[in-house]
VMD Tcl script that draws the C-alpha trace (Angstrom):
set ca {
  {-18.32 2.83 4.90}
  {-15.31 5.07 4.44}
  {-12.70 3.54 2.14}
  {-9.28 4.96 1.29}
  {-6.95 3.58 -1.35}
  {-3.24 4.37 -1.63}
  {-3.20 4.26 -5.40}
  {-0.84 4.43 -8.35}
  {-2.87 5.02 -11.53}
  {-0.06 3.52 -13.65}
  {-0.35 0.16 -11.85}
  {-2.83 -2.32 -13.34}
  {-3.44 -4.03 -9.99}
  {-4.14 -0.69 -8.35}
  {-6.57 0.29 -11.13}
  {-8.34 -3.08 -10.84}
  {-8.74 -2.73 -7.08}
  {-10.09 0.81 -7.48}
  {-12.63 -0.51 -10.00}
  {-13.62 -3.35 -7.65}
  {-14.20 -0.89 -4.81}
  {-16.31 1.34 -7.05}
  {-18.27 -1.67 -8.34}
  {-19.11 -2.49 -4.71}
  {-20.93 0.85 -4.50}
  {-18.21 2.74 -2.64}
  {-16.44 5.87 -3.86}
  {-13.11 5.75 -2.04}
  {-10.83 8.55 -1.03}
  {-7.92 8.20 -3.45}
  {-4.41 9.02 -2.28}
  {-1.93 8.98 -5.14}
  {0.90 8.07 -2.81}
  {3.65 8.98 -5.30}
  {2.35 12.58 -5.34}
  {1.27 12.66 -1.68}
  {3.40 10.09 0.16}
  {2.45 8.99 3.65}
  {4.53 10.35 6.50}
  {6.82 8.00 8.37}
  {4.25 7.70 11.16}
  {1.38 7.12 8.71}
  {3.34 4.39 6.94}
  {4.27 2.73 10.24}
  {0.62 2.86 11.27}
  {-0.56 1.29 8.01}
  {1.99 -1.52 8.28}
  {1.07 -2.10 11.92}
  {-2.65 -2.25 11.10}
  {-1.97 -4.70 8.25}
  {-0.07 -6.88 10.71}
  {2.46 -7.90 8.05}
  {6.26 -7.81 7.99}
  {7.69 -4.53 6.69}
  {9.37 -6.37 3.82}
  {5.94 -7.48 2.56}
  {5.10 -3.82 1.87}
  {8.48 -3.16 0.23}
  {8.29 -3.16 -3.57}
  {11.33 -4.66 -5.30}
  {10.51 -4.50 -9.03}
  {11.02 -1.32 -11.04}
  {12.35 0.55 -8.01}
  {15.75 1.55 -6.59}
  {15.53 -1.51 -4.28}
  {18.81 -3.10 -5.42}
  {20.65 0.19 -5.89}
  {19.85 1.16 -2.30}
  {21.03 -2.21 -0.98}
  {17.61 -3.03 0.45}
  {18.16 -6.72 -0.26}
  {20.46 -6.69 2.79}
  {18.56 -8.84 5.29}
  {20.37 -7.20 8.22}
  {18.53 -3.90 7.64}
  {16.07 -3.06 10.38}
  {12.38 -2.36 9.86}
  {13.05 1.30 10.68}
  {15.72 1.49 7.98}
  {13.34 -0.06 5.43}
  {10.56 2.35 6.42}
  {12.97 5.28 6.11}
  {13.81 4.14 2.57}
  {10.11 3.87 1.66}
  {9.41 7.36 3.01}
  {12.34 8.79 1.05}
  {11.46 6.80 -2.10}
  {7.66 6.23 -2.13}
  {7.95 4.10 -5.29}
  {9.24 1.43 -2.87}
  {5.80 1.19 -1.21}
  {3.87 -1.76 -2.57}
  {0.35 -0.97 -3.67}
  {-2.55 -0.69 -3.55}
  {-3.16 -0.36 0.18}
  {-6.84 -0.17 1.08}
  {-8.03 1.25 4.40}
  {-11.55 0.61 5.75}
  {-13.07 0.82 9.23}
  {-12.63 -2.96 9.35}
  {-8.89 -2.92 8.71}
  {-6.07 -2.30 6.26}
  {-5.00 -4.61 3.44}
  {-2.28 -4.69 0.84}
  {-4.42 -5.80 -2.11}
  {-1.88 -7.83 -4.05}
  {-3.17 -9.73 -5.85}
  {-6.25 -7.66 -6.66}
  {-8.54 -10.50 -5.53}
  {-7.63 -9.62 -1.93}
  {-10.02 -6.68 -2.35}
  {-12.88 -9.18 -2.59}
  {-12.39 -9.93 1.11}
  {-13.27 -6.33 1.98}
  {-16.91 -6.43 3.12}
  {-19.38 -4.41 1.06}
  {-20.87 -1.23 2.44}
  {-24.36 -1.06 3.95}
}
mol new
graphics top color blue
foreach p $ca { graphics top sphere $p radius 0.5 }
foreach p [lrange $ca 0 end-1] q [lrange $ca 1 end] { graphics top cylinder $p $q radius 0.2 }
display resetview
């Protein structure tokens, strides 16, 4: 099974999920999204495949969330996505992509619901 993780090596949750994937016998493709951010279309696609509200993928802590006024509930999904593309630190992580779907693995235990490979 092909597995991709949008990963931040500084994040403990992201490191734990990466370890869980490896312990399942998979060696995922690792995208350090702060160095190689997803394009606007890629991010929209990930959010769509997760079937979650855009705000669920928006990271508030230790980011420019407040400074950018992203707590304004009148902002559209497109405006929030634009902010995440411009400031990738705003993208919550880790996001794991498998042929079976896409999940934001927060908390890390969410990764346990990803079926093991053959």
